Every structure is written in structure tokens, then in C-alpha cells.
N, C-alpha and C positions, 0 to 999 in steps of 0.2 A: 504494500500500500504506500502510495506517495505521501510526502509530508503534508501536502494540501488535502489529500483525501483523509488522512488521519486527523487533521485539524477539524475538518467538516464533521467527521464521525464523533469527535469529542464534543463539539458544539451540539450536535443532535442529541446526544446522551444527556448533556448538561441541561438543555431545554426541558426535556422530559423530567429530569430529577428536580429541577427548580419548581416545576408545577407541583410535583409530589411533596417536596420537602422545604421549599422556599430557599432563601439565601443561606440558610444554615446547612445546606448540603455540603458535604466534605469532598475534598479532592480524592480521598480514598474511595468514597461511594461512587464517584464519577468513574474512577479508574476501574473499579470492579465491574460496574455496569457496562463499560466499554470493552472489557476484556483486555486491558492493558496494564502495564506497571504505572504506578503513580508518577514516577519520574518522567514518563512519556508526556504527560500533560504539560510539564514544565519545559519540555523541548519545543512545544508549540505555543505556549503562553508564558508570559513573564511571571504571572501570579494568578491567584483565584479571581481577583477583581477584574483582570483583563479578560479572563474566560467568561465571567458573568456578563461583562459588557458585550462580548461577542455574541452571547446567547440572546441578550436583549436586542441587539441589532438584528439578529436573525428573525426574532418574533415580530419586531416592529417594522420590518422591511415591507414597504408598500407594494413592491413589485409583483408578488403573486396575486394580490387582489386586483391590481391594475391590469395585469395580463389576463385575468379571468374576465374583467369587464371588457377589455379590448376584443376578446373572442366572441362577445355577444353579437348577435345579428342586429345591427343598427337599422336595418330596414323594417323591423317589426313595428307595429303600432306603438306609439309612445307609452301608453299605460302598461303594456307588456314589457317593453324595454325598461321602463322605470322599475317595475317589479323585479326584474332580473338584477338590475343594478343594486337595488335595496337589499336583496337577498345576499349578494356578494358582500356588500358593506356590513351587514349585520353579522354574517359569518366571520369575516376577518376581524371586526371589532370585538366580537364575543371571544374569539381566540386570544386576542391581545389582552382583553380585560381579565380573562381568567389567569393568564400568565402574570400580569401585573399584580393582581390580587394575591396570588401565591407568593410572589416576590416580596410583597409587603412594602412598607415605607422605607426599608433599609436601603433600597436601590431604586433610583428613579431614572428612567431613560432620558438621556440628553437629547436624543435626536427625534423625539416624538413629535415636536411641533413642526420640524422640517418635513418629516414623513407625512404628517397630516396635511401640510400645505401641498405636497406632491400629489396626494390623493385628490384634494379639492381642485387643483389645477387640471388634472386629467379628466375628472368627472365633469368639470366645467366644459372642457373641449368636446366631450362626447354628447353633452346636451345641446351644443351649438346647432347641429342640424335640425333640432326640434324647436329652434328659437321662435318660429312663427306660431307655435302652439302654446307658448308660455306667456303668462302675464308679467313675469319678472325676468330679468336677465339670466342667462345660463349660470353666470358666476354667483348670483344670489341664490339660484336654485341649488347649486352645488353646496354652498355654505349652509343653507337651510337643511338640506339632506344630511350632511355630516353632523350638524348640531342635533337633529332629532335622533339619528342613529346612535351617536355617542351618548347623548342624554338618556336614551331608553336603555341601552345596554348597561351603562355604568350605574343605573339606578334601578335595576331589576329588583334589588332587595327591598325596595320601597313598595313593591306590589303594583306599581303603576306603569310598568314597561309596556310599550307598544310592540306588537309583533310586526314582521315585515308587511303583511297585508294591511294592517292598520296604518302603518307609516305611509304606504302608498296612497291609501284612501285620504289621509289628512293632506298629503301633498297635492293630490288631484282635486279634492273636493272641499278642503278646509274642515273646520270643526263645527260649523253651524249646519243644522239639518235644513234641507230645502222644504218648502211648504208641502210638497207631496210626501215627505218622509215623516212629518209630524203626525201625532195621534189624532 
């Protein structure tokens, strides 16, 4: 296994163990789970903090979510396209939220704002072809979508989280019932 492949394997194992044990995971646990000697970790990383930072970067990397969005069929009707985008966003945000929760307050990702900005920029550009169907600019739509998804995912414990279908409904129809929906 090359040094780069070994490094990636160590990061993969570390991500899983951080979710399970939080930042208290030991390099011994990581080495055992990776099937390597503990010293091998320190040939790839200066210290445990550098390894945890690499794991955080892996989980917070917006590229997998952006690539999933880019694979969507942009020719589908906007409501279906939006629903697909929301599902990807909820899935990626839920994964990151679970990781951050397990990591606890001991480690905070430094790049999360930069990554969130990359997501909003890309989502903004994918909404651009639907500009004539939107009452607000695609950039505002992108910002609103991220705010609702992040707020909903990170506040699930309050019992008021919106699911993907509800998020799409709010974005498309608002929160006020139309006269035909009222009792």
C-alpha cells in the first residue's frame, strides 16, 4: 500500500472511530482498527491533532455533495429538481452534524464556513437556469435553502425539524395555507 493510500485508510478509520468515541479516541484504537502499528500513524501525521483535522476535513468536504447535485438531471421540472437537491443537502448535512456532535466542543472545524460558502455558490449556479420560475434571486434561494436545511438538521433534538418534503413545500409554497387549503 502506498503512503497516500495508507494515509487515506487511517483517515477513514479515524472518521468512523471519532463518530463512535469522539475526540477521546486513542491512536492505539485507531491503529488496531486499521490493522497497523501505532507508529505507522505517526509516519503519516505529525500528531493526533493533525489526524483529527484531516478527519474533519474529510467529513466537511463539500465535494461529494456537490458532485451528487451536479449528477442530477437539471432538465427535470423545478419542484422535482429542488426535491432532489434538498435530499442531497439534508443527507450531507445530517452526516456532518452527526460527526460534529460526536466530536463535541473539543474540536471545531476551521474550514466549515469556507465549505458552506462553496456549497451555496454551487447551488446558486444550479438554480440559475430556473431563474424565471423564482420570485427571488438564485443566490437568495441558495442561502435560504442552506439556512433551512442547517437549521432543521442541527435542531432535530428540539422536535421541530422539517423533513426534506416539508422543506421543499415551504420553499415552493411558503408557510401560509392558501384559501383552498383552509378548513
